C-alpha positions in Angstrom: 0.0 0.0 0.0 1.0 3.6 -0.5 -0.7 6.9 0.3 -1.8 9.3 -2.4 -2.5 13.0 -1.7 -5.2 13.9 -4.3 -5.8 17.6 -5.1 -8.6 18.7 -7.5 -8.3 22.3 -8.3 -9.8 25.2 -10.3 -7.7 28.2 -11.0 -9.2 31.6 -10.4 -10.5 33.1 -13.7 -8.5 36.3 -13.1 -5.3 34.5 -12.3 -2.4 36.3 -13.9 0.4 34.6 -15.9 2.9 35.6 -13.2 0.7 34.2 -10.4 0.3 30.9 -12.4 4.0 30.7 -12.8 4.6 31.3 -9.1 2.2 28.5 -8.2 3.9 26.1 -10.6 7.3 27.1 -9.3 6.2 26.5 -5.7 4.7 23.1 -6.6 7.9 22.1 -8.4 10.0 23.2 -5.5 7.9 21.3 -3.0 8.0 18.0 -4.8 11.7 18.4 -5.6 12.8 19.4 -2.1 10.6 17.3 0.1 12.3 13.9 0.4 9.2 11.8 1.2 7.6 12.4 -2.2 7.7 9.2 -4.2 5.8 10.2 -7.3 3.8 13.0 -8.8 1.1 12.9 -11.5 -0.6 16.0 -12.9 -3.6 16.1 -15.1 -6.1 18.3 -16.9 -9.8 17.5 -16.9 -11.2 16.3 -20.2 -14.8 16.2 -21.4 -15.6 13.5 -23.9 -19.4 13.2 -23.8 -19.7 10.6 -21.0 -23.1 10.7 -19.2 -21.6 11.4 -15.8 -20.1 14.7 -17.0 -23.5 16.4 -16.8 -23.7 15.6 -13.1 -20.2 16.6 -12.1 -19.8 19.9 -10.3 -17.6 22.5 -12.0 -15.0 22.6 -9.2 -11.9 21.1 -10.9 -10.0 21.7 -14.0 -6.7 20.1 -12.8 -5.6 17.1 -10.7 -2.4 16.7 -8.8 -1.6 13.3 -7.1 1.4 13.1 -4.9 2.4 9.7 -3.7 4.1 8.7 -0.4 5.2 5.4 1.2 3.0 6.0 4.2 1.0 8.5 6.3 4.2 9.6 8.1 5.7 10.6 4.7 2.5 12.6 3.8 2.6 14.3 7.2 6.3 15.2 6.7 5.4 16.7 3.3 2.6 18.8 4.9 4.8 20.2 7.6 7.8 21.0 5.3 8.5 24.8 4.8 8.3 24.3 1.0 4.7 23.0 1.4 3.8 26.0 3.5 4.9 28.2 0.6 2.9 26.1 -1.8 -0.1 26.4 0.4 0.1 30.2 0.4 0.2 30.2 -3.4 -2.6 27.6 -3.6 -4.9 29.9 -1.6 -4.2 32.9 -3.7 -4.5 31.1 -7.0 -7.6 28.9 -6.8 -11.3 29.5 -6.9 -12.1 26.0 -5.8 -10.2 22.9 -4.5 -10.9 19.5 -3.0 -8.1 17.7 -1.2 -8.2 14.1 -0.1 -5.7 11.5 1.1 -6.1 7.8 0.1 -4.4 4.5 0.9 -4.0 2.9 -2.5 -3.0 -0.4 -3.8 -3.8 -2.7 -6.7 -7.1 -4.3 -7.7 -6.5 -6.9 -5.0 -7.2 -4.2 -2.4 -10.9 -4.6 -3.3 -11.0 -8.2 -2.0 -8.9 -7.2 1.0 -11.6 -4.8 2.2 -10.8 -1.7 0.1 -14.5 -1.0 -0.4 -15.7 -2.2 2.9 
Protein backbone atom coordinates (compact mmCIF):
# COMPACT_ATOMS: atom_id res chain seq x y z
CA UNK A 1 0.00 0.00 0.00
CA UNK A 2 0.97 3.61 -0.49
CA UNK A 3 -0.67 6.93 0.33
CA UNK A 4 -1.81 9.34 -2.39
CA UNK A 5 -2.53 13.00 -1.69
CA UNK A 6 -5.18 13.93 -4.28
CA UNK A 7 -5.80 17.59 -5.10
CA UNK A 8 -8.58 18.66 -7.46
CA UNK A 9 -8.33 22.34 -8.30
CA UNK A 10 -9.82 25.15 -10.34
CA UNK A 11 -7.67 28.24 -10.95
CA UNK A 12 -9.22 31.65 -10.40
CA UNK A 13 -10.53 33.08 -13.68
CA UNK A 14 -8.52 36.27 -13.11
CA UNK A 15 -5.25 34.45 -12.34
CA UNK A 16 -2.39 36.33 -13.94
CA UNK A 17 0.39 34.61 -15.87
CA UNK A 18 2.90 35.60 -13.18
CA UNK A 19 0.71 34.20 -10.39
CA UNK A 20 0.28 30.95 -12.36
CA UNK A 21 4.05 30.72 -12.80
CA UNK A 22 4.59 31.35 -9.07
CA UNK A 23 2.15 28.52 -8.22
CA UNK A 24 3.87 26.09 -10.60
CA UNK A 25 7.29 27.09 -9.29
CA UNK A 26 6.18 26.53 -5.68
CA UNK A 27 4.75 23.13 -6.57
CA UNK A 28 7.90 22.07 -8.40
CA UNK A 29 10.04 23.20 -5.48
CA UNK A 30 7.92 21.30 -2.96
CA UNK A 31 7.99 17.99 -4.82
CA UNK A 32 11.70 18.36 -5.60
CA UNK A 33 12.84 19.39 -2.09
CA UNK A 34 10.62 17.25 0.13
CA UNK A 35 12.32 13.85 0.36
CA UNK A 36 9.23 11.81 1.24
CA UNK A 37 7.59 12.44 -2.16
CA UNK A 38 7.69 9.18 -4.17
CA UNK A 39 5.77 10.17 -7.27
CA UNK A 40 3.79 13.00 -8.82
CA UNK A 41 1.10 12.95 -11.48
CA UNK A 42 -0.58 16.03 -12.91
CA UNK A 43 -3.64 16.06 -15.13
CA UNK A 44 -6.10 18.34 -16.86
CA UNK A 45 -9.79 17.48 -16.90
CA UNK A 46 -11.16 16.30 -20.21
CA UNK A 47 -14.75 16.18 -21.40
CA UNK A 48 -15.62 13.53 -23.95
CA UNK A 49 -19.38 13.16 -23.77
CA UNK A 50 -19.75 10.62 -20.96
CA UNK A 51 -23.12 10.71 -19.22
CA UNK A 52 -21.64 11.42 -15.77
CA UNK A 53 -20.10 14.68 -16.97
CA UNK A 54 -23.51 16.40 -16.80
CA UNK A 55 -23.71 15.63 -13.07
CA UNK A 56 -20.16 16.60 -12.09
CA UNK A 57 -19.81 19.91 -10.26
CA UNK A 58 -17.63 22.48 -11.99
CA UNK A 59 -15.05 22.56 -9.21
CA UNK A 60 -11.94 21.13 -10.85
CA UNK A 61 -9.97 21.67 -14.02
CA UNK A 62 -6.73 20.08 -12.79
CA UNK A 63 -5.60 17.13 -10.73
CA UNK A 64 -2.39 16.66 -8.76
CA UNK A 65 -1.60 13.30 -7.15
CA UNK A 66 1.42 13.12 -4.88
CA UNK A 67 2.43 9.66 -3.66
CA UNK A 68 4.12 8.68 -0.39
CA UNK A 69 5.25 5.43 1.20
CA UNK A 70 3.00 5.98 4.22
CA UNK A 71 1.04 8.50 6.29
CA UNK A 72 4.22 9.61 8.06
CA UNK A 73 5.69 10.60 4.67
CA UNK A 74 2.55 12.59 3.84
CA UNK A 75 2.65 14.32 7.21
CA UNK A 76 6.33 15.23 6.72
CA UNK A 77 5.39 16.74 3.34
CA UNK A 78 2.55 18.76 4.86
CA UNK A 79 4.82 20.15 7.62
CA UNK A 80 7.75 21.03 5.35
CA UNK A 81 8.47 24.77 4.78
CA UNK A 82 8.32 24.27 0.98
CA UNK A 83 4.74 22.97 1.37
CA UNK A 84 3.83 25.98 3.51
CA UNK A 85 4.93 28.24 0.64
CA UNK A 86 2.95 26.12 -1.80
CA UNK A 87 -0.11 26.40 0.44
CA UNK A 88 0.10 30.19 0.38
CA UNK A 89 0.21 30.21 -3.43
CA UNK A 90 -2.56 27.63 -3.55
CA UNK A 91 -4.92 29.86 -1.55
CA UNK A 92 -4.16 32.91 -3.70
CA UNK A 93 -4.49 31.12 -7.04
CA UNK A 94 -7.56 28.89 -6.84
CA UNK A 95 -11.28 29.55 -6.88
CA UNK A 96 -12.08 25.98 -5.75
CA UNK A 97 -10.22 22.94 -4.48
CA UNK A 98 -10.88 19.53 -3.01
CA UNK A 99 -8.08 17.70 -1.20
CA UNK A 100 -8.23 14.06 -0.10
CA UNK A 101 -5.75 11.47 1.11
CA UNK A 102 -6.10 7.81 0.15
CA UNK A 103 -4.43 4.52 0.94
CA UNK A 104 -4.01 2.92 -2.48
CA UNK A 105 -3.01 -0.43 -3.84
CA UNK A 106 -3.78 -2.72 -6.74
CA UNK A 107 -7.10 -4.29 -7.67
CA UNK A 108 -6.49 -6.94 -5.02
CA UNK A 109 -7.22 -4.23 -2.42
CA UNK A 110 -10.93 -4.58 -3.31
CA UNK A 111 -10.97 -8.16 -2.01
CA UNK A 112 -8.93 -7.19 1.03
CA UNK A 113 -11.60 -4.76 2.20
CA UNK A 114 -10.76 -1.74 0.10
CA UNK A 115 -14.46 -0.99 -0.42
CA UNK A 116 -15.73 -2.16 2.93
